[in-house]
N, C-alpha and C positions, 0 to 999 in steps of 0.2 A: 504493499500500499504506499502511495506517495501523496504528499500534499501538492495540489495542483493550482489552486487559486483561493482568493479570499474576498469577502465583501466587508468593508469597514463602514460602520454607521455612526453618524454624528447627529443625533436627533435632539431637537429643542422642544420644550413644552412650557406653557404658561403657568405661572404661579404668582402669588402675591409678592410684590417686590419689597425687600428689606435691604438695609446696607450690607448685610452678610450674604443674602441670596437674591440676586437680581431676578427680575420678572421672567426673563428667559433662562430657565435651567436647562442643563445639557446632559445627555446620556450618550456614552460611547460603547459600542459593541463591535464584535468581530465574528464573522462566520467563516470558518475554514473548510474548504472542500478537498475531497480526495478523489483519486482515480477509480475508486470503487463505488462512487456515488454517495458515500457517507460524509456527512458534515458535522461539525461541532461548533457550539456557540460559546462565546466568552464575553465578559462585561468588565468595564472599567468602573470600579467603585469610587465614589467621591464626586464632588461638584466643582471645586476649584481647579482640579488637575486635568479637566477633560480635553482642552485644546493641546496641552502639552503631551498627554498620553496618546492622543490621536496621532500626533506627529511621530512620536517614538515607535508606535506600531508600524507605521509606514516605513520608517527607517529600518526596522528589524525584519521586514518581509524577506529581503534577500537571504537571510540566514536560515529561514525555515522552508522557503519554497523548494519543492522537489525532494524534501526529506521525508523520512518515515515518521508518521505522527506518533508511533509507539515509542519512539526514542525521545520522549519529552524531557527526561532528565539530562540526556546528553545535549539536547538543543538549549536547555536552560543554561548549562555550563558554557556553551559556546556564546550565547547571548551575553552572559556575564563576563567572560574572559576575553572575547574578541572585539568588544566594543569599548570605547573610551569611557562612556558614561555608565556603562554596566558595572564597572569596578568601583564607581563612586556611589552607585545606588540612588536612593532618594525616591520620594513619593511618585513623581512622574514616571520614572523608569520602572519601578516595581509594579505600579498599577497597570501599566501598559503590557509588561511581560506576563503578569498574572492573568490578564485577559487572554492572552495566547495560550498559556498553560491550561486554563480552564477549558478552552475549546479543544485542546488535544486530549484532555481526559474524557471529555464528552465523546470524542471520536472513538476512543478506546472502549468506552462503555457500550456504545452502540454496536461496534464491530464484533465485540465478544458476546453481545446480547445478555449482559449481566448488569445488575444495578451497580452504579459507581461505588457505593459503599463497600461492596465485595472487593473491589480493586484496591480500596484504601485501607483494608484490614478488617472489615466486618462491621456489622451493625450492633451498637451497644444499647440501644433502646428502641421501642416501638413507636414512641411519640415524643415530641419536643414541645414544651410549653412556649407559647407564642405571646408576645406582649406588644401593645400599641406604643409606638416610638415617636418621640419628637412632637408631642401634641401642642407644644407652644407655637408651632408654625401653622396649625390647623388640623382639622379632622373632619372627614365626610364632606358635608356641604359648606363647612366653615374653612375659608381659605384666606386667613388673615392672622397677623401676629396676636398672641394673647397678652393683653395689657392689664385689664382689671381682674380682680379676684374672680368675678363671675365668668370672665372669658375662660379661665383655667377649669372652673367647675363645669362649664358647658361642654368643653372638649372631653373632659374625663367621663362625663355622663354618656356622651355619644359613644365613646369607645366601649363603655361597659354594655350599652345597649347592643353593640355589635358582637357581644360575646366574649370580649377580653376580660380577664380577671387580673391582669397586671398591666401597668402602663409606665411609660418613662417620659419625664418632662424635665426640661431645663427651666427652672423657675426664675433664673436671673438673666435672661436674654434682654429684657427691656425693664425699665423702671415703671412706676405707676402712672407716668405721663406718656409712655410710649417711646422714650429716648433709649436708644441702644446702650447696653452696658458692655463696654469693651473689657479687655484684660486688665487695664489699669483700675477699673472699677470693681472687678470681681475677684482679683487676687489679693492675698494678704489679709490683714484684719479688716473685716467689713465694718463700716460705720453703723451705729445703732439703728438709724433710720432705714438702711438697706436690709439689715437683719430683720427688722419689723416687716417690711414688704415680703421678704422671703418666707417669714414665719406665717403671715396671714394667708398667703397663697397655698402653702403646704397643708396647713390646718383645714382650710376650706375644701381642698381636694380629698383629703383623708376622711373628712366628716362623713358618717353614714348618711 
């Protein structure tokens, strides 16, 4: 089996605009094809690394084109050792190469007709608890930053109605006026007024 071609995707979708997350968010994916008609899909995780990772994948293509997708560990080493930036690593490089690696594992799984977890050493559990994540950015029909205490409560209730019994929220993305709280505001010893904002939000969401 040989890698013959690939399609690289850079998709944009709309979301509420904040200083951290622009209205146009991006997703990068790659689909790698083989001469046996089997293809594998990989994805770049993260928001701010998308354009950089997109370019890295394009630059890495000559290293994997025509190669055996089952040699993914060999290919990873070549991408690491035969490229200047590979030996320096970093989020852009690793997110791009991990997308390629995911696609190669996908090809392996399909070619052997076995679940991927078998190739990775076996299944340890029959189910995994799923939680609703990053509710401060919105949930369901709500697509706006959470600012007021009621904003946080509303998002938590929607997630619970959807069947989740665990949620994850960053309660200190914005202050009570909607101003973004950057690292300077959130690191170190918090001022009493900010501690109170945090406490009010947490208690309201946890309240039965």
